[in-house]
C-alpha beads as a LAMMPS data file, in Angstrom:
LAMMPS data file: protein, C-alpha beads

452 atoms
451 bonds

1 atom types
1 bond types

-500.0 500.0 xlo xhi
-500.0 500.0 ylo yhi
-500.0 500.0 zlo zhi

Masses

1 110.0

Atoms # bond

1 1 1 -134.072 168.856 359.872
2 1 1 -135.430 168.340 363.382
3 1 1 -138.486 166.966 365.064
4 1 1 -140.589 168.754 367.674
5 1 1 -141.538 166.731 370.746
6 1 1 -143.973 167.548 373.540
7 1 1 -143.573 166.132 377.049
8 1 1 -146.281 166.405 379.707
9 1 1 -145.375 165.676 383.321
10 1 1 -148.655 164.995 385.130
11 1 1 -147.702 165.351 388.780
12 1 1 -149.788 165.394 391.936
13 1 1 -149.406 169.157 392.507
14 1 1 -148.396 170.587 389.125
15 1 1 -148.663 169.808 385.426
16 1 1 -145.670 170.796 383.322
17 1 1 -145.588 170.747 379.512
18 1 1 -142.294 171.216 377.650
19 1 1 -141.678 171.416 373.900
20 1 1 -138.247 170.748 372.417
21 1 1 -136.536 170.345 369.079
22 1 1 -134.683 167.030 368.692
23 1 1 -131.967 166.982 366.034
24 1 1 -130.947 164.062 363.812
25 1 1 -127.990 163.461 366.139
26 1 1 -130.211 163.324 369.254
27 1 1 -129.334 166.866 370.360
28 1 1 -132.080 168.617 372.354
29 1 1 -133.081 172.270 372.365
30 1 1 -135.907 173.390 374.670
31 1 1 -138.310 175.693 372.801
32 1 1 -141.250 176.218 375.164
33 1 1 -142.709 175.410 378.570
34 1 1 -145.914 175.823 380.513
35 1 1 -146.767 174.965 384.123
36 1 1 -150.092 175.014 385.921
37 1 1 -151.518 173.780 389.213
38 1 1 -152.798 170.206 388.955
39 1 1 -156.535 169.705 389.327
40 1 1 -158.498 166.472 389.197
41 1 1 -155.507 164.482 390.497
42 1 1 -154.756 162.829 393.801
43 1 1 -151.412 161.221 394.573
44 1 1 -150.518 161.392 390.894
45 1 1 -153.625 159.549 389.648
46 1 1 -156.629 160.973 387.784
47 1 1 -159.677 161.500 390.016
48 1 1 -161.590 163.903 387.746
49 1 1 -160.970 163.584 383.987
50 1 1 -162.607 166.906 383.063
51 1 1 -160.639 168.980 385.592
52 1 1 -157.399 167.161 384.725
53 1 1 -157.984 167.841 380.985
54 1 1 -158.445 171.557 381.677
55 1 1 -155.173 171.719 383.646
56 1 1 -153.294 169.820 380.933
57 1 1 -154.752 172.081 378.237
58 1 1 -153.581 175.251 380.035
59 1 1 -150.006 173.939 380.450
60 1 1 -149.831 172.669 376.842
61 1 1 -151.266 175.929 375.418
62 1 1 -148.624 177.953 377.279
63 1 1 -145.819 175.707 375.977
64 1 1 -147.150 175.878 372.397
65 1 1 -147.500 179.645 372.560
66 1 1 -143.890 180.113 373.692
67 1 1 -142.500 177.668 371.102
68 1 1 -144.799 178.673 368.234
69 1 1 -145.451 175.009 367.401
70 1 1 -148.752 173.185 367.004
71 1 1 -147.753 169.639 367.962
72 1 1 -150.615 167.176 368.465
73 1 1 -148.849 164.202 370.095
74 1 1 -147.068 163.957 373.437
75 1 1 -145.058 161.668 375.651
76 1 1 -146.669 161.597 379.105
77 1 1 -145.535 160.620 382.617
78 1 1 -147.524 158.237 384.811
79 1 1 -147.306 157.972 388.589
80 1 1 -146.038 154.821 390.272
81 1 1 -149.211 154.788 392.420
82 1 1 -150.909 151.786 390.800
83 1 1 -147.899 150.011 389.355
84 1 1 -146.738 146.464 390.000
85 1 1 -143.347 145.089 389.075
86 1 1 -142.084 141.594 388.439
87 1 1 -139.057 139.899 386.968
88 1 1 -139.191 137.432 384.082
89 1 1 -136.792 135.675 381.751
90 1 1 -136.669 134.359 378.203
91 1 1 -134.462 131.975 376.213
92 1 1 -134.149 131.621 372.429
93 1 1 -131.886 129.575 370.162
94 1 1 -129.812 131.450 367.583
95 1 1 -130.087 129.511 364.289
96 1 1 -127.580 131.717 362.399
97 1 1 -125.061 131.632 365.275
98 1 1 -124.901 135.451 365.241
99 1 1 -127.116 137.669 367.403
100 1 1 -128.865 140.408 365.434
101 1 1 -131.500 142.890 366.547
102 1 1 -134.321 140.532 365.562
103 1 1 -132.985 137.875 367.952
104 1 1 -132.734 140.408 370.804
105 1 1 -136.290 141.508 370.097
106 1 1 -137.440 137.876 370.020
107 1 1 -135.868 137.013 373.388
108 1 1 -137.308 140.136 375.022
109 1 1 -140.808 139.384 373.751
110 1 1 -140.351 135.817 374.992
111 1 1 -139.564 137.085 378.508
112 1 1 -142.691 139.258 378.319
113 1 1 -144.735 136.279 377.113
114 1 1 -143.433 134.159 380.022
115 1 1 -144.350 136.789 382.625
116 1 1 -147.387 136.151 384.773
117 1 1 -149.125 139.508 384.224
118 1 1 -152.707 139.854 385.577
119 1 1 -155.390 140.620 382.970
120 1 1 -156.264 143.992 384.479
121 1 1 -152.643 145.221 384.131
122 1 1 -150.859 146.725 381.116
123 1 1 -147.088 146.702 380.515
124 1 1 -145.411 150.112 380.825
125 1 1 -141.774 149.044 380.447
126 1 1 -139.917 145.765 380.066
127 1 1 -136.276 146.513 380.932
128 1 1 -133.572 143.848 380.496
129 1 1 -131.010 143.830 383.319
130 1 1 -129.015 140.731 382.385
131 1 1 -128.265 139.284 378.956
132 1 1 -126.673 135.838 378.933
133 1 1 -124.896 134.563 375.812
134 1 1 -124.516 130.774 376.021
135 1 1 -123.054 130.462 379.551
136 1 1 -121.569 133.952 379.807
137 1 1 -123.431 136.219 382.250
138 1 1 -123.977 140.013 382.391
139 1 1 -123.369 140.837 378.737
140 1 1 -123.775 144.593 378.261
141 1 1 -124.891 144.419 374.634
142 1 1 -125.195 141.036 372.873
143 1 1 -125.676 142.587 369.410
144 1 1 -123.303 141.061 366.847
145 1 1 -121.979 138.328 369.177
146 1 1 -121.590 134.708 368.115
147 1 1 -123.777 132.353 370.135
148 1 1 -126.075 129.374 369.922
149 1 1 -128.374 130.526 372.755
150 1 1 -129.454 133.907 374.112
151 1 1 -131.093 134.466 377.508
152 1 1 -132.434 137.617 379.135
153 1 1 -133.669 138.580 382.589
154 1 1 -136.176 141.437 382.474
155 1 1 -137.695 143.825 385.009
156 1 1 -141.296 144.439 383.925
157 1 1 -143.254 147.460 385.195
158 1 1 -147.037 147.239 384.796
159 1 1 -149.918 149.534 385.707
160 1 1 -153.658 149.044 386.033
161 1 1 -155.370 149.338 382.638
162 1 1 -158.051 151.616 384.115
163 1 1 -155.373 153.976 385.462
164 1 1 -153.617 154.106 382.071
165 1 1 -156.871 154.584 380.130
166 1 1 -158.019 157.419 382.424
167 1 1 -154.683 159.161 381.925
168 1 1 -154.983 158.845 378.124
169 1 1 -158.591 160.122 378.235
170 1 1 -157.560 163.196 380.224
171 1 1 -154.752 164.009 377.754
172 1 1 -157.022 163.437 374.730
173 1 1 -159.568 165.749 376.361
174 1 1 -156.912 168.475 376.094
175 1 1 -156.658 167.852 372.327
176 1 1 -153.399 165.883 372.486
177 1 1 -152.847 162.280 371.368
178 1 1 -150.672 160.113 373.654
179 1 1 -147.598 158.898 371.770
180 1 1 -145.918 157.196 374.715
181 1 1 -146.233 156.761 378.487
182 1 1 -143.232 156.664 380.836
183 1 1 -143.072 155.907 384.554
184 1 1 -142.345 159.246 386.257
185 1 1 -139.549 157.844 388.446
186 1 1 -137.879 156.322 385.352
187 1 1 -138.037 159.707 383.579
188 1 1 -136.546 161.464 386.636
189 1 1 -133.627 159.034 386.747
190 1 1 -132.903 159.683 383.037
191 1 1 -132.665 163.422 383.787
192 1 1 -130.390 163.263 386.849
193 1 1 -128.118 160.196 386.670
194 1 1 -124.645 160.060 385.140
195 1 1 -123.049 156.973 383.612
196 1 1 -120.864 156.206 386.660
197 1 1 -123.868 156.127 388.984
198 1 1 -125.766 153.776 386.672
199 1 1 -122.736 151.489 386.448
200 1 1 -122.084 151.407 390.218
201 1 1 -125.744 151.066 391.143
202 1 1 -127.864 153.833 392.645
203 1 1 -131.261 154.515 394.245
204 1 1 -133.126 157.520 392.815
205 1 1 -135.860 159.038 394.993
206 1 1 -138.143 161.622 393.386
207 1 1 -139.830 163.480 396.252
208 1 1 -142.809 165.484 395.026
209 1 1 -145.852 167.263 396.424
210 1 1 -147.987 164.240 397.345
211 1 1 -145.810 161.287 396.353
212 1 1 -142.297 159.900 396.613
213 1 1 -141.170 157.465 393.904
214 1 1 -138.079 155.292 394.167
215 1 1 -136.166 153.349 391.516
216 1 1 -133.004 151.316 392.024
217 1 1 -130.585 151.043 389.094
218 1 1 -127.995 148.314 388.946
219 1 1 -125.990 147.303 385.891
220 1 1 -127.385 150.150 383.777
221 1 1 -131.011 149.106 384.192
222 1 1 -133.884 149.496 386.636
223 1 1 -134.035 146.537 389.004
224 1 1 -136.652 147.794 391.478
225 1 1 -139.292 150.502 391.747
226 1 1 -141.796 151.459 394.448
227 1 1 -144.122 154.247 395.482
228 1 1 -144.888 156.088 398.728
229 1 1 -147.952 158.341 398.933
230 1 1 -146.188 160.990 401.028
231 1 1 -144.800 164.323 399.847
232 1 1 -144.201 167.921 400.864
233 1 1 -147.960 168.648 401.063
234 1 1 -148.112 166.323 404.073
235 1 1 -145.680 168.671 405.836
236 1 1 -148.126 171.519 405.083
237 1 1 -151.029 169.498 406.551
238 1 1 -148.998 168.652 409.667
239 1 1 -148.115 172.319 410.194
240 1 1 -151.748 173.379 409.702
241 1 1 -152.933 170.928 412.378
242 1 1 -150.076 171.537 414.829
243 1 1 -150.169 175.338 414.567
244 1 1 -153.983 175.614 414.224
245 1 1 -153.580 177.791 411.155
246 1 1 -155.125 177.690 407.610
247 1 1 -153.441 175.522 404.950
248 1 1 -152.308 178.467 402.806
249 1 1 -150.617 180.081 405.833
250 1 1 -149.031 176.740 406.804
251 1 1 -147.659 176.439 403.242
252 1 1 -146.114 179.932 403.496
253 1 1 -144.532 178.981 406.846
254 1 1 -143.077 175.831 405.244
255 1 1 -141.633 177.771 402.297
256 1 1 -140.266 180.680 404.356
257 1 1 -139.116 178.949 407.545
258 1 1 -138.998 175.269 406.571
259 1 1 -135.577 173.950 407.525
260 1 1 -134.165 170.760 409.020
261 1 1 -131.146 172.578 410.458
262 1 1 -130.849 173.743 414.091
263 1 1 -133.885 175.923 414.844
264 1 1 -134.017 179.346 416.490
265 1 1 -136.356 180.436 419.299
266 1 1 -137.790 183.304 417.253
267 1 1 -141.553 183.793 417.325
268 1 1 -143.878 184.249 414.347
269 1 1 -147.459 185.501 414.413
270 1 1 -150.057 183.313 412.668
271 1 1 -153.840 183.572 412.170
272 1 1 -155.982 180.926 413.880
273 1 1 -157.952 178.530 411.687
274 1 1 -161.680 179.365 411.716
275 1 1 -161.031 182.836 413.150
276 1 1 -158.472 184.485 410.910
277 1 1 -158.862 187.904 412.551
278 1 1 -157.299 186.480 415.707
279 1 1 -153.585 185.672 415.721
280 1 1 -151.293 183.763 418.049
281 1 1 -147.526 183.486 418.420
282 1 1 -145.666 180.296 417.541
283 1 1 -142.018 179.449 418.145
284 1 1 -139.933 178.475 415.091
285 1 1 -138.667 175.555 417.185
286 1 1 -142.189 174.062 417.078
287 1 1 -142.262 174.566 413.284
288 1 1 -138.878 172.815 413.005
289 1 1 -139.965 169.864 415.165
290 1 1 -143.147 169.278 413.127
291 1 1 -141.275 169.372 409.808
292 1 1 -138.373 167.270 411.113
293 1 1 -140.706 164.528 412.405
294 1 1 -142.529 164.184 409.053
295 1 1 -139.399 164.268 406.861
296 1 1 -137.519 161.827 409.103
297 1 1 -140.461 159.388 409.014
298 1 1 -140.658 159.653 405.202
299 1 1 -136.926 158.999 404.767
300 1 1 -137.066 156.046 407.185
301 1 1 -139.852 154.405 405.153
302 1 1 -137.861 154.964 401.936
303 1 1 -134.775 153.465 403.614
304 1 1 -136.914 150.427 404.444
305 1 1 -137.902 150.171 400.753
306 1 1 -134.205 149.973 399.852
307 1 1 -133.677 147.321 402.538
308 1 1 -136.640 145.263 401.295
309 1 1 -135.490 145.445 397.664
310 1 1 -132.595 143.084 398.414
311 1 1 -130.359 145.384 396.348
312 1 1 -128.857 147.511 399.142
313 1 1 -125.418 145.949 398.582
314 1 1 -125.575 146.900 394.888
315 1 1 -126.005 150.678 395.232
316 1 1 -122.342 151.676 395.244
317 1 1 -123.177 155.244 394.165
318 1 1 -125.609 155.625 397.063
319 1 1 -128.847 157.616 396.935
320 1 1 -129.825 160.488 394.641
321 1 1 -132.625 162.784 395.831
322 1 1 -134.594 164.917 393.367
323 1 1 -138.064 166.477 393.118
324 1 1 -139.423 169.622 394.779
325 1 1 -139.479 168.137 398.302
326 1 1 -135.721 167.479 398.090
327 1 1 -135.078 171.251 398.032
328 1 1 -135.841 171.579 401.750
329 1 1 -132.850 172.989 403.617
330 1 1 -130.883 170.354 405.506
331 1 1 -132.555 167.315 403.895
332 1 1 -129.256 165.883 402.654
333 1 1 -127.743 165.737 406.168
334 1 1 -130.860 164.027 407.515
335 1 1 -130.830 161.580 404.573
336 1 1 -127.173 160.680 405.230
337 1 1 -128.062 159.941 408.872
338 1 1 -131.145 157.912 407.863
339 1 1 -129.746 155.841 404.971
340 1 1 -126.596 154.831 406.833
341 1 1 -123.134 154.748 405.332
342 1 1 -124.075 155.532 401.717
343 1 1 -123.372 158.743 399.814
344 1 1 -126.367 161.041 399.218
345 1 1 -126.545 163.555 396.371
346 1 1 -129.146 166.250 395.686
347 1 1 -129.773 166.314 391.939
348 1 1 -131.201 168.699 389.406
349 1 1 -131.897 167.988 385.712
350 1 1 -128.936 167.896 383.323
351 1 1 -128.091 171.071 381.426
352 1 1 -129.258 171.319 377.824
353 1 1 -129.606 173.909 375.104
354 1 1 -132.364 176.461 375.683
355 1 1 -133.166 175.282 379.220
356 1 1 -135.122 178.093 380.881
357 1 1 -133.927 179.203 384.328
358 1 1 -137.217 178.211 385.942
359 1 1 -136.833 174.646 384.606
360 1 1 -133.479 174.085 386.291
361 1 1 -135.030 173.160 389.650
362 1 1 -135.243 169.599 390.958
363 1 1 -139.060 169.651 390.624
364 1 1 -138.691 169.580 386.810
365 1 1 -136.570 166.402 386.673
366 1 1 -139.448 164.247 385.382
367 1 1 -140.441 166.700 382.621
368 1 1 -136.836 167.044 381.388
369 1 1 -136.411 163.254 381.602
370 1 1 -139.437 162.775 379.322
371 1 1 -137.849 165.026 376.689
372 1 1 -134.586 163.058 376.947
373 1 1 -136.507 159.776 376.672
374 1 1 -138.131 161.051 373.469
375 1 1 -134.608 161.682 372.149
376 1 1 -133.639 158.038 372.869
377 1 1 -131.946 158.520 376.245
378 1 1 -133.006 155.297 377.927
379 1 1 -131.628 151.872 378.793
380 1 1 -129.784 149.920 376.089
381 1 1 -132.945 148.010 375.138
382 1 1 -136.532 148.112 376.350
383 1 1 -140.093 147.260 375.375
384 1 1 -142.204 150.398 375.721
385 1 1 -145.921 150.867 376.411
386 1 1 -146.668 150.394 372.682
387 1 1 -145.082 146.899 372.793
388 1 1 -142.253 148.134 370.606
389 1 1 -138.653 147.152 371.300
390 1 1 -136.559 150.313 371.480
391 1 1 -132.791 150.515 371.566
392 1 1 -130.548 153.351 372.651
393 1 1 -128.873 153.713 369.237
394 1 1 -132.057 154.003 367.210
395 1 1 -132.807 157.116 365.176
396 1 1 -134.342 159.640 367.627
397 1 1 -136.395 161.031 364.745
398 1 1 -138.359 157.788 364.626
399 1 1 -141.159 157.825 367.171
400 1 1 -143.219 154.936 368.443
401 1 1 -146.109 156.205 366.294
402 1 1 -144.438 156.810 362.947
403 1 1 -141.941 153.931 363.110
404 1 1 -141.583 152.718 359.515
405 1 1 -139.331 149.753 360.120
406 1 1 -141.979 147.734 361.934
407 1 1 -142.755 145.835 358.753
408 1 1 -139.302 144.276 358.786
409 1 1 -139.208 143.388 362.489
410 1 1 -140.752 140.118 363.656
411 1 1 -142.749 140.311 366.847
412 1 1 -143.401 137.227 368.927
413 1 1 -147.138 137.433 369.530
414 1 1 -148.198 137.233 373.155
415 1 1 -151.460 137.124 375.011
416 1 1 -150.722 140.614 376.297
417 1 1 -150.589 142.129 372.813
418 1 1 -154.276 141.785 371.934
419 1 1 -155.331 145.136 370.550
420 1 1 -151.852 146.072 369.321
421 1 1 -151.702 143.273 366.763
422 1 1 -153.618 145.178 364.083
423 1 1 -150.867 147.825 364.073
424 1 1 -147.958 145.412 363.817
425 1 1 -147.065 143.024 361.038
426 1 1 -146.043 139.741 362.645
427 1 1 -143.866 137.179 360.968
428 1 1 -143.859 133.532 362.063
429 1 1 -140.743 132.499 363.962
430 1 1 -138.979 129.134 363.675
431 1 1 -140.620 128.062 366.914
432 1 1 -144.059 128.628 365.430
433 1 1 -143.181 126.667 362.291
434 1 1 -142.265 123.678 364.425
435 1 1 -145.577 123.868 366.235
436 1 1 -147.375 124.012 362.854
437 1 1 -145.527 120.872 361.743
438 1 1 -146.411 119.169 365.029
439 1 1 -150.072 120.065 364.457
440 1 1 -150.002 118.545 360.953
441 1 1 -148.410 115.354 362.308
442 1 1 -151.114 115.049 365.005
443 1 1 -153.849 115.390 362.368
444 1 1 -152.188 112.666 360.251
445 1 1 -151.823 110.371 363.286
446 1 1 -155.515 110.800 364.271
447 1 1 -156.571 110.049 360.688
448 1 1 -154.318 106.970 360.564
449 1 1 -155.597 105.522 363.868
450 1 1 -159.211 106.013 362.749
451 1 1 -158.448 104.331 359.403
452 1 1 -156.823 101.260 360.923

Bonds

1 1 1 2
2 1 2 3
3 1 3 4
4 1 4 5
5 1 5 6
6 1 6 7
7 1 7 8
8 1 8 9
9 1 9 10
10 1 10 11
11 1 11 12
12 1 12 13
13 1 13 14
14 1 14 15
15 1 15 16
16 1 16 17
17 1 17 18
18 1 18 19
19 1 19 20
20 1 20 21
21 1 21 22
22 1 22 23
23 1 23 24
24 1 24 25
25 1 25 26
26 1 26 27
27 1 27 28
28 1 28 29
29 1 29 30
30 1 30 31
31 1 31 32
32 1 32 33
33 1 33 34
34 1 34 35
35 1 35 36
36 1 36 37
37 1 37 38
38 1 38 39
39 1 39 40
40 1 40 41
41 1 41 42
42 1 42 43
43 1 43 44
44 1 44 45
45 1 45 46
46 1 46 47
47 1 47 48
48 1 48 49
49 1 49 50
50 1 50 51
51 1 51 52
52 1 52 53
53 1 53 54
54 1 54 55
55 1 55 56
56 1 56 57
57 1 57 58
58 1 58 59
59 1 59 60
60 1 60 61
61 1 61 62
62 1 62 63
63 1 63 64
64 1 64 65
65 1 65 66
66 1 66 67
67 1 67 68
68 1 68 69
69 1 69 70
70 1 70 71
71 1 71 72
72 1 72 73
73 1 73 74
74 1 74 75
75 1 75 76
76 1 76 77
77 1 77 78
78 1 78 79
79 1 79 80
80 1 80 81
81 1 81 82
82 1 82 83
83 1 83 84
84 1 84 85
85 1 85 86
86 1 86 87
87 1 87 88
88 1 88 89
89 1 89 90
90 1 90 91
91 1 91 92
92 1 92 93
93 1 93 94
94 1 94 95
95 1 95 96
96 1 96 97
97 1 97 98
98 1 98 99
99 1 99 100
100 1 100 101
101 1 101 102
102 1 102 103
103 1 103 104
104 1 104 105
105 1 105 106
106 1 106 107
107 1 107 108
108 1 108 109
109 1 109 110
110 1 110 111
111 1 111 112
112 1 112 113
113 1 113 114
114 1 114 115
115 1 115 116
116 1 116 117
117 1 117 118
118 1 118 119
119 1 119 120
120 1 120 121
121 1 121 122
122 1 122 123
123 1 123 124
124 1 124 125
125 1 125 126
126 1 126 127
127 1 127 128
128 1 128 129
129 1 129 130
130 1 130 131
131 1 131 132
132 1 132 133
133 1 133 134
134 1 134 135
135 1 135 136
136 1 136 137
137 1 137 138
138 1 138 139
139 1 139 140
140 1 140 141
141 1 141 142
142 1 142 143
143 1 143 144
144 1 144 145
145 1 145 146
146 1 146 147
147 1 147 148
148 1 148 149
149 1 149 150
150 1 150 151
151 1 151 152
152 1 152 153
153 1 153 154
154 1 154 155
155 1 155 156
156 1 156 157
157 1 157 158
158 1 158 159
159 1 159 160
160 1 160 161
161 1 161 162
162 1 162 163
163 1 163 164
164 1 164 165
165 1 165 166
166 1 166 167
167 1 167 168
168 1 168 169
169 1 169 170
170 1 170 171
171 1 171 172
172 1 172 173
173 1 173 174
174 1 174 175
175 1 175 176
176 1 176 177
177 1 177 178
178 1 178 179
179 1 179 180
180 1 180 181
181 1 181 182
182 1 182 183
183 1 183 184
184 1 184 185
185 1 185 186
186 1 186 187
187 1 187 188
188 1 188 189
189 1 189 190
190 1 190 191
191 1 191 192
192 1 192 193
193 1 193 194
194 1 194 195
195 1 195 196
196 1 196 197
197 1 197 198
198 1 198 199
199 1 199 200
200 1 200 201
201 1 201 202
202 1 202 203
203 1 203 204
204 1 204 205
205 1 205 206
206 1 206 207
207 1 207 208
208 1 208 209
209 1 209 210
210 1 210 211
211 1 211 212
212 1 212 213
213 1 213 214
214 1 214 215
215 1 215 216
216 1 216 217
217 1 217 218
218 1 218 219
219 1 219 220
220 1 220 221
221 1 221 222
222 1 222 223
223 1 223 224
224 1 224 225
225 1 225 226
226 1 226 227
227 1 227 228
228 1 228 229
229 1 229 230
230 1 230 231
231 1 231 232
232 1 232 233
233 1 233 234
234 1 234 235
235 1 235 236
236 1 236 237
237 1 237 238
238 1 238 239
239 1 239 240
240 1 240 241
241 1 241 242
242 1 242 243
243 1 243 244
244 1 244 245
245 1 245 246
246 1 246 247
247 1 247 248
248 1 248 249
249 1 249 250
250 1 250 251
251 1 251 252
252 1 252 253
253 1 253 254
254 1 254 255
255 1 255 256
256 1 256 257
257 1 257 258
258 1 258 259
259 1 259 260
260 1 260 261
261 1 261 262
262 1 262 263
263 1 263 264
264 1 264 265
265 1 265 266
266 1 266 267
267 1 267 268
268 1 268 269
269 1 269 270
270 1 270 271
271 1 271 272
272 1 272 273
273 1 273 274
274 1 274 275
275 1 275 276
276 1 276 277
277 1 277 278
278 1 278 279
279 1 279 280
280 1 280 281
281 1 281 282
282 1 282 283
283 1 283 284
284 1 284 285
285 1 285 286
286 1 286 287
287 1 287 288
288 1 288 289
289 1 289 290
290 1 290 291
291 1 291 292
292 1 292 293
293 1 293 294
294 1 294 295
295 1 295 296
296 1 296 297
297 1 297 298
298 1 298 299
299 1 299 300
300 1 300 301
301 1 301 302
302 1 302 303
303 1 303 304
304 1 304 305
305 1 305 306
306 1 306 307
307 1 307 308
308 1 308 309
309 1 309 310
310 1 310 311
311 1 311 312
312 1 312 313
313 1 313 314
314 1 314 315
315 1 315 316
316 1 316 317
317 1 317 318
318 1 318 319
319 1 319 320
320 1 320 321
321 1 321 322
322 1 322 323
323 1 323 324
324 1 324 325
325 1 325 326
326 1 326 327
327 1 327 328
328 1 328 329
329 1 329 330
330 1 330 331
331 1 331 332
332 1 332 333
333 1 333 334
334 1 334 335
335 1 335 336
336 1 336 337
337 1 337 338
338 1 338 339
339 1 339 340
340 1 340 341
341 1 341 342
342 1 342 343
343 1 343 344
344 1 344 345
345 1 345 346
346 1 346 347
347 1 347 348
348 1 348 349
349 1 349 350
350 1 350 351
351 1 351 352
352 1 352 353
353 1 353 354
354 1 354 355
355 1 355 356
356 1 356 357
357 1 357 358
358 1 358 359
359 1 359 360
360 1 360 361
361 1 361 362
362 1 362 363
363 1 363 364
364 1 364 365
365 1 365 366
366 1 366 367
367 1 367 368
368 1 368 369
369 1 369 370
370 1 370 371
371 1 371 372
372 1 372 373
373 1 373 374
374 1 374 375
375 1 375 376
376 1 376 377
377 1 377 378
378 1 378 379
379 1 379 380
380 1 380 381
381 1 381 382
382 1 382 383
383 1 383 384
384 1 384 385
385 1 385 386
386 1 386 387
387 1 387 388
388 1 388 389
389 1 389 390
390 1 390 391
391 1 391 392
392 1 392 393
393 1 393 394
394 1 394 395
395 1 395 396
396 1 396 397
397 1 397 398
398 1 398 399
399 1 399 400
400 1 400 401
401 1 401 402
402 1 402 403
403 1 403 404
404 1 404 405
405 1 405 406
406 1 406 407
407 1 407 408
408 1 408 409
409 1 409 410
410 1 410 411
411 1 411 412
412 1 412 413
413 1 413 414
414 1 414 415
415 1 415 416
416 1 416 417
417 1 417 418
418 1 418 419
419 1 419 420
420 1 420 421
421 1 421 422
422 1 422 423
423 1 423 424
424 1 424 425
425 1 425 426
426 1 426 427
427 1 427 428
428 1 428 429
429 1 429 430
430 1 430 431
431 1 431 432
432 1 432 433
433 1 433 434
434 1 434 435
435 1 435 436
436 1 436 437
437 1 437 438
438 1 438 439
439 1 439 440
440 1 440 441
441 1 441 442
442 1 442 443
443 1 443 444
444 1 444 445
445 1 445 446
446 1 446 447
447 1 447 448
448 1 448 449
449 1 449 450
450 1 450 451
451 1 451 452
C-alpha cells in the first residue's frame, strides 16, 4: 500500500508539479510531472494571485494526467525572499529521568515559545542544531537517553504572514489544498546533499532564474539561510542592454553562447532593439565579458553572505551549487576562484525510481527535494509550518494533515499557535500545573489578608 504525494515548486521563472508514490518503507517512485512558465510571480513571490493560480493549475493538470491520479493536497515551496531567521533555545526538566519523544517535543516548543518572533511573521521551520543533555553538548539524538535536563538550540525560519497567505490562496485557486510549505533552499539541499557533506558542514546555493538562495548546514542541520534577488534572467537583461537587442534574442545568445571560459573573437549577427529588421555584428568576446561581470558579481555577494554568517570555518565540505543558473559553462572554476580555498561541487538531484530524464537537471532540485521531504527526508527533528514536531523516523505515510497520533502528543501552547489550537489537543504539562497551584495560593493569600 502506498500514498500519492504532490509537490509544487513555485519558482520565479517556472512552476513544476511532480507526483510520486511513497511506499511504507519511505521508497519513492515518480509517477508524473508538469512544468509551465511562471506568471504572476516576481523574485519567487506572488504578485498576481489569479495569474499564478492559472500557471499552477496547468502544471498540476499535466502531472495528474501523466500519473493518472486525482490528488487534492500538495506540499509547496516558498521563496526565501521575505524570510527572517533567528536562533532560540529551550530548557526542560526530565521528571522520569529518561528522554522520550514527548520531552523532545516539549523542549522544541519551548524554544519556539522563547523566540522573539514579530506578530506579522509565521514560522516555516524550527530546526534544532544542538541538543544538550545535562552538561553534554552536541548530542545527535537524545531519544532514550537518561538525563535530568534537556536543552536545545534551534534555528527558526519565519516568513511574512501575508506572503504565506498569498501563496496558499494562489494554490487553492488551482483547486489544490496546501498540506505543507517548505523553504525552497531547504528542499534543494535535501535533494542534493549526501550525509558526509551534512556532517562536515556545507553551503548550498540554489541559483535560479531571478533569485539565488543560500543555506549553510553544520552538524546535520541548517544554521543559516539568506536570499539574493539575482539570477540568470539578470544576465539576459544585461545582454539585452549591452548588445541593444530584444530580450528574447538576448536569452538565445545566453543559452547558445553563454560561457565563462576563454572567449573567441567570432562575430554573431543580432537584430537591433526597436528596429528588428536591421542587424548589427557583435563579438562573442563582448558577450563573454557581459556575462562574466554579472556572474562574478553574484558569486562575490554570495561569498560575502558566507563570510557574514560567521560559519565559514564550519563548511568543511565547501560549497554546493545547484539550480538552473549553475549549469552555465565554466561557473565552477569561477566559483572556486571567488570562494577561496574551499571545494565547489555542481549538484543535480539524487537518482530515484521513475525519475524522468527531463527532471534530472539541476533546475529541478527544489521539486525533487519537496517529494523527498514528503517521504520524511529531513533533519532529525523539526517543527514544520503546521506547528507539528516531525522526526526523521516517523511513518512517511502519515502526513501533517492526517496525523492520527496528535491526540497522544502534548503540545506546549505558545502565543504563536493561535489559530492552530483548535486542530490540536493540548495536554497540561507539569510546568503548567505548578503555575495553577501558584495561582490558587495567591487567591488564598489575598483572601486571608482581606480577612485579617
